[in-house]
N, C-alpha and C positions, 0 to 999 in steps of 0.2 A: 378632339385633340387635347391632351394634357401636357404639362411640362414639369421637369425636375431641373434643379440647378446642380451641376457637377462641382467638384471641389475647386476647380479653377474659375468658377463663375459662368461657365458655358451652359446655355439653356439647351436641354435635350427634350425633343418633342416625342411623344408616344401616344398610342391608342391602347386603351384597356378594354378587354372584352371577355365574356364568359364568366364562369364561376368555378371555384375549387382552388387547389393549391396554385401558387404563382408560377408561371412559366415565362421566361424571357427569351425572345427570339432574336438572335444575332445574325444579321444578314451579311452576305459576301460582297464582293466588289460591285460597285455602282448601284446596288439594290437599295430602295428606300422602304419605309414602313408600309407604303401603299401595296407593295408586292407581298409583304408579309401578312397584311391584314386579311386578305382573302383566305389564306390558310388558317389564320387565327379565328376567324368567325365561322369557319366551316366545321370540319370534323372533330376538332379538339376543344372547341369552346364549351362544350357540355362537361368537360373533364377538368379544365384548368381556367384560372384567370390569366389570360394571355396578355403579355406586354409586347407589342410590336413598336419598335422605335426607330427613329432616324439617327443613324450614326452621325457623329459630328461632321459638319461640312456638307451634309445632305439634307434635302427636304426642308423642314421647318426648324431644324436644329442649328445652333450656333457653331462657330469655328474659330475659337480663340487660338492665337499663335503664341509661341511656336508649337508645332505638333510633336507629340511623343506618344508612343504606344501606351505608356502608363496613364495618360489622360483618358484614353478610351476605356481602360480598365476601371478608372474612377467613374466613368459614365455608367458602366454596368453596375458598379457598387451603389451609385445613387439610385438607380432603378430598383435594386434589391432592397434598399432602405424604404423606398416608396411602397414596395410590395410587402413590407412587414418584417424585414430583416433576414429572410432566407427565401430562396427560390430555386426552382429547376431552371436549367439553361440549355437551350438548343442552338448550336451554331452551324451554319452552312458555309462550305468553301473556306475562304479566308476568314469569314466570321467564326468558323470552327477553331481556327488557330487563335484568334482573339479570345475566344471562350476558354481555350486551354490556358492562355496566359492569365486570364482573370482567375481561373482555378488555382494557378500557381501562386499568384500574388495575394489574393484576398484571404482574410482570416477564415479559419475552420468554421464550417457551418453556414457561411454566407451562401454558398452554392451547395444545395443538398444532393443533387445528381446532375450529371452532365451528359448530354447526347450530342454527337458530332456526325455530320454527313460530309464525307470526302474532303477533309483538309488537303489542299492541293500541293502536298509535299512532292519533291522529286528526289528520291533517295536511291535510285538505281540508274542503270543506263538504258532503260526501256524507252526513253524519250530524251531529246536534247535538254540540257540544263538551261535555265534562263540566263541571259548574258550577264557578265559581271557588272557592266555599266547600265543595267536595266533601269534602276531608279534614277541614276544621273541623267539618262537620256529622257526619261519621262519628265523630269524636272525642267529640262531645257524646253521641251515642247509646251509644257503648261505655262512656263514663264513667258513664252513667246505668244501666248494666247491661242495656241493650236490644240485645243481640247479634242477636236475630232481626230487629229493625227495621233494624239496621245492614246485615245481609245483604240484606234486601229493598231498601234504598236502593242498595246496590251493584248489585244485579241490574237495577234499573230505570234508574239514572242512568249506570252504567258499561257494563254488558252490553247494555242497551237493550231489556230485556224489557218487554212491556206490563204496566202496573200491575195490570190486572184478572186477569192470569194468576198472580199471586203467591200468592193464597189456595190454589190447587190445588197449586202447587209446594211450599208449606209442609208439605204432607202426603206429599211424596216421601220415599223411604227415605234419600236423601243429606242431607236438610235438617238433621237433628240433628248429624251430624258436621261439616257446614259451619258451623253456628251455633257450635259449640264453639271454632272457630278464627277466628271473625269479627273478633276484636280485631286480627288480623294484616292485615286489609284496610287498616288505616292504613299498614302497612309497604309494601304494594303501591302505595298511593297516593303514598307518598314516592318509590318507585322510578320511577313513571311521571312524576312532576314536571309540567313544562309541556308534555309531549308529547301531551297530550290536549285541546288548546285550538284545534286547527285550523291551527296555524302550521307550514308545511313546513320552516322553518329549525330547528325545535326538535330534530330528530334529527341535526343535523350535528355535534354534540359527539362522535359516534362515528366520524367520517370518518377519524380518524387510525389506526384499528385495522388492523394489518398481517397479521392472522391470516386464513388461508383460511376463508371463512364462507359457509355455505349458508343462504339465507333462503327459507323455504317458506310458501305459503299454500294454501288450499283453493279448488277451482273453484266450490264452492257457498257460499263465505263472502261476507260483505258487501263491497261495493265499497271501503269505506274501509280494510278490512284488506288487501285485495289491492293497493290503491294504495300503502299504506305499506310493504308488504313489497317491492314493486318499487322504490320510492324508496330504501329502506334498502340494498338490494343494489347499487343504482347508485352510491351515495356511498361504499361501502366499497371500498378499493383492490383487495382480492382477494375481492370478493363475487360470488355467483352466485344467481340466482333460479330457483325451481322451483315450479310449481303442480301440486298433487295433484288430479287430476280427480275431481269428484264429492264431494270432502271439505268439511267445514265446520270449525268451531273445535275439534272433537273428532275428529281423524282416526282412521280405523280402523287398528289395529295392523298388519294385513297389507299396508296401503298405505304407512304411514309407515316401517316397519322397512326395507324394501328401499332406500328413498331414503337413509336414514341409513347403511346398510351400504355402499352404492355410494360415497357421499361420503367417509366416514371411511377406507375401505380403498383409495380411488382414488389 
């Protein structure tokens, strides 16, 4: 484990592996660098120097208050500096949206190329929008120390899992680790903002990004995710869309890795 210090003094923990051009992995909700590291040391480590990091508030990273999305962008910027001043970036789920925001805010050249997998926008009526009071209710649950209930609320209202399935999921091996970082669901809620209300115009804030960007989705994923990935690729000046056959929101490493290698090395 290594650490960098972000602009506000927050310590950001990361693992560095492999060789080649720098690639920073930006995880989605509740994921820590441990989940990213298996992918980093597998099929892509012979092509890139991979930075798998704990987003602030998770794992071994700090969590300076108050939270702002801009602070997470600064965390990515600190990692880019550590990587030599320029890097490829790959973001998954809400981490894809954070990566987009980093591309929008950071100076030209800091992110050389950007790859995204299923930013979970809701820009049509193919699924219910996330409730207007979603972040507020999450905040109430977390303030009351009810992290498990906050995680359940996220899974039902944001992910779209059936409420009756949660009792069994609470017994799954991953639950304890996810519950430990459930307070950071507020951060992902802030990152998503109004892009989960069914409004197709909500994603146009990123239409000015000039970086070559690959937007991927899975062939077995819900229609709303496929639609939003296609729409995002279409509005980006240098965007391209790729659908990974048979994959869902958690794509297989041996399917995802070749797509990333082809894009970043192309």
